C-alpha positions as CSV (number, residue, x, y, z in Angstrom):
1,M,-17.8,2.0,59.3
2,K,-16.6,3.3,55.8
3,K,-14.9,5.8,57.4
4,T,-13.3,3.6,60.4
5,L,-11.5,1.1,57.6
6,F,-10.7,4.4,55.5
7,I,-9.0,6.0,58.5
8,A,-7.3,2.7,58.5
9,S,-6.3,2.3,54.8
10,V,-4.9,6.0,55.4
11,I,-2.7,4.8,58.8
12,L,-1.4,2.5,56.8
13,I,0.0,4.2,53.6
14,I,1.5,6.9,56.1
15,A,3.4,4.2,57.7
16,C,4.7,3.3,53.9
17,S,5.4,6.3,53.1
18,N,7.6,7.0,55.5
19,K,10.6,4.9,54.0
20,V,10.5,2.8,50.9
21,K,9.1,-0.6,51.2
22,H,9.5,-3.7,49.1
23,D,6.6,-6.6,49.7
24,D,9.6,-9.1,48.8
25,N,11.1,-7.4,52.5
26,K,8.3,-8.9,54.4
27,T,8.2,-12.2,56.6
28,T,6.0,-13.6,58.5
29,K,7.3,-14.6,62.1
30,S,5.6,-17.4,64.7
31,D,6.8,-15.8,67.8
32,V,9.4,-12.2,68.4
33,K,12.5,-13.7,68.4
34,L,15.5,-10.7,68.9
35,S,19.1,-10.7,68.8
36,A,21.4,-10.6,71.0
37,V,23.4,-7.6,72.1
38,D,26.5,-7.1,70.1
39,P,28.9,-5.5,71.8
40,S,31.3,-3.8,69.5
41,I,28.5,-2.5,67.5
42,S,28.3,1.3,67.7
43,L,25.5,4.0,68.2
44,D,26.8,5.4,65.3
45,E,26.8,2.3,63.4
46,C,23.3,1.7,64.5
47,I,21.9,5.0,63.4
48,E,23.8,4.7,60.1
49,R,21.7,1.0,59.8
50,L,18.4,2.5,60.7
51,N,18.8,5.1,57.9
52,S,19.7,2.8,55.4
53,K,17.8,-0.7,55.6
54,Y,14.3,-1.6,56.1
55,E,14.0,-4.7,56.4
56,L,12.3,-7.0,59.2
57,E,14.9,-8.7,60.3
58,E,17.4,-5.3,60.4
59,F,14.7,-3.5,63.0
60,L,14.4,-6.8,65.0
61,F,18.3,-6.4,65.1
62,L,18.6,-2.8,65.8
63,A,15.7,-2.9,68.4
64,E,18.2,-4.9,70.9
65,Q,21.4,-3.3,70.0
66,F,19.9,-0.1,71.0
67,Q,18.8,-0.9,74.3
68,G,22.2,-2.3,75.6
69,N,24.4,-0.1,73.5
70,K,27.9,0.9,74.9
71,D,27.5,4.2,73.5
72,S,24.4,5.1,75.6
73,D,25.7,7.3,78.5
74,K,26.8,9.6,75.1
75,T,23.6,11.1,74.7
76,L,20.0,11.3,76.7
77,K,18.8,8.2,78.5
78,W,15.8,8.0,76.7
79,I,17.4,8.0,73.6
80,P,18.7,4.8,73.1
81,L,15.2,3.4,74.0
82,Y,13.6,5.9,71.8
83,Y,15.1,4.0,68.7
84,A,14.8,0.6,69.5
85,S,10.8,1.2,70.4
86,Y,10.7,2.8,67.0
87,C,12.5,-0.4,65.4
88,L,9.5,-2.3,67.1
89,I,7.2,-0.5,65.6
90,E,8.3,0.0,62.2
91,A,9.2,-3.6,61.9
92,S,5.6,-4.8,63.3
93,F,4.9,-2.7,59.3
94,L,6.9,-5.3,57.9
95,E,5.5,-8.6,60.0
96,T,2.7,-10.4,58.4
97,N,1.5,-12.3,60.9
98,P,-1.4,-10.2,63.2
99,E,-0.3,-11.6,66.5
100,T,3.4,-11.2,66.4
101,R,2.4,-7.9,65.5
102,D,0.7,-7.4,68.7
103,K,3.5,-8.6,70.4
104,L,6.0,-6.3,68.8
105,I,4.3,-3.4,69.3
106,D,3.9,-4.4,73.0
107,K,7.2,-4.8,73.4
108,A,7.8,-1.5,72.1
109,Q,5.4,-0.2,74.7
110,V,7.3,-1.2,77.5
111,I,10.3,0.2,76.0
112,L,8.2,3.5,75.5
113,D,6.9,3.5,78.8
114,K,10.5,3.5,80.1
115,C,11.3,6.7,78.2
116,L,8.1,8.1,79.5
117,E,9.2,7.4,83.1
118,I,12.5,9.0,82.1
119,D,11.3,11.9,80.7
120,P,7.6,12.6,80.9
121,K,7.6,16.2,79.2
122,E,9.5,15.2,76.0
123,S,7.2,16.0,73.0
124,E,9.2,13.2,70.9
125,L,8.2,10.5,73.0
126,Y,4.6,11.6,72.6
127,T,4.8,11.9,69.3
128,L,6.0,8.1,68.8
129,Q,3.3,6.8,70.6
130,G,0.7,8.4,68.3
131,Y,3.1,6.1,66.1
132,L,2.4,3.1,67.8
133,F,-1.2,3.8,68.3
134,Q,-1.3,4.0,64.5
135,A,0.4,0.8,64.2
136,R,-1.7,-1.0,66.9
137,L,-4.8,0.3,64.6
138,N,-3.6,-1.8,61.6
139,V,-3.0,-5.2,63.6
140,S,-7.5,-5.3,63.2
141,P,-8.5,-1.9,61.5
142,M,-12.0,-3.1,61.4
143,F,-12.0,-3.6,65.3
144,R,-9.7,-0.9,66.3
145,G,-9.9,2.3,64.2
146,S,-12.4,4.4,65.5
147,A,-10.4,4.0,68.9
148,M,-6.6,4.1,67.8
149,S,-7.0,6.9,65.5
150,K,-8.5,9.1,67.9
151,K,-5.6,8.2,70.3
152,A,-3.1,8.6,67.9
153,H,-4.7,12.2,67.5
154,A,-4.6,13.4,71.0
155,E,-0.9,11.9,71.1
156,F,0.1,14.2,68.2
157,R,-1.8,16.8,69.6
158,K,-0.2,16.7,73.1
159,A,3.3,16.5,71.3
160,S,2.8,19.8,69.7
161,E,1.8,21.5,73.0
162,L,4.5,20.1,74.9
163,N,6.8,21.6,71.7
164,P,5.1,23.6,69.5
165,N,8.8,23.2,67.1
166,N,8.8,19.9,66.8
167,P,7.8,19.3,63.0
168,R,6.5,15.1,63.1
169,P,3.4,15.7,64.8
170,A,2.4,18.2,61.6
171,Y,4.4,15.8,59.5
172,L,2.2,13.4,60.6
173,E,-1.0,14.5,60.2
174,A,-0.5,16.5,57.1
175,L,0.0,12.7,55.9
176,G,-2.8,11.5,56.8
177,L,-4.8,14.5,55.2
178,Y,-2.9,14.1,51.8
179,Y,-4.2,10.8,51.6
180,A,-7.8,11.2,52.7
181,P,-10.4,12.0,49.9
182,K,-12.6,15.5,50.2
183,M,-15.4,14.1,51.6
184,F,-13.3,13.1,55.1
185,G,-11.5,16.5,54.9
186,G,-9.0,15.4,53.3
187,G,-7.2,16.0,49.8
188,K,-3.9,18.0,48.9
189,D,-5.5,21.3,49.0
190,N,-6.0,21.0,53.0
191,A,-2.7,19.2,53.6
192,Y,-0.6,21.6,52.1
193,P,-0.8,24.1,54.8
194,L,0.5,21.2,57.7
195,F,3.6,20.3,55.2
196,K,4.3,24.1,55.0
197,K,3.9,24.3,58.8
198,A,6.3,21.4,59.2
199,K,8.5,22.1,57.0
200,E,9.4,25.4,58.4
201,Q,9.6,24.0,61.5
202,Y,12.3,21.3,60.3
203,D,14.0,24.6,58.4
204,N,14.2,25.9,61.9
205,W,14.6,22.6,64.5
206,S,18.0,21.7,65.2
207,S,19.0,20.5,68.5
208,E,22.8,19.6,69.8
209,I,21.6,16.6,71.2
210,L,23.5,14.0,70.2
211,Y,21.7,10.9,68.3
212,F,18.2,13.2,68.2
213,P,15.2,12.3,66.4
214,S,15.3,14.0,62.9
215,W,13.7,11.9,60.4
216,G,10.4,12.6,58.4
217,E,12.0,15.7,56.6
218,D,12.9,14.4,52.9
219,N,9.0,12.8,53.3
220,N,7.2,16.0,53.8
221,L,9.6,18.0,51.5
222,S,8.8,15.8,49.0
223,K,4.7,15.7,49.6
224,L,4.7,19.2,50.0
225,K,6.4,19.3,46.3
226,D,3.6,17.4,44.6
227,C,0.8,19.5,46.9
228,E,2.1,22.6,45.1
229,S,2.7,21.0,41.8
230,S,-0.9,19.7,41.8
231,L,-2.4,22.8,43.2
232,N,-0.5,25.1,40.7
233,L,1.1,27.1,44.0
């Protein structure tokens, strides 16, 4: 049980470390209420806002804008839906009502399922599926810790198999080790090789596809430097 609870706490730290979060941004909502699509907002603006704010209401707003955006035909069909699902997953970490958190994740799963129907061999979608399982775990760590952590790991492994150059699976696996104590196989010395691998992947990664996912690089580099400093490398 202690190990399960620890794994759950690690997952929560991973989610919080992807972007700076502030407790005063958290909001409790009795139900999921998404905004109507604003036809004047472009995908460029959605991406810019996604990278500049970390607030519950903003994620709920953007989730809807990504789904019905006027510029959706400028990129691959699954990409706007991917970001909609991603926004709902992030919103679930900021929401404090467990029932509402599950509803947000349920909506994210429905959208992600549509993405997988469009492209069942896209590595980024399985990476996001793993992240969704981490979010699901956080709603009820004691009861979901073991099952959801295994599911998340399996999705990250599949994502890496589909695209060995995708840096995000290694980055997320490294974060888990970074925050885990040595007694559970964690620690900075064990996380370092994966952070280094992810950095090499980020350095060599590029996509000519407009709006293709590219998150995680800054935090990976920050954690890599911290490992190097702590380990005197």
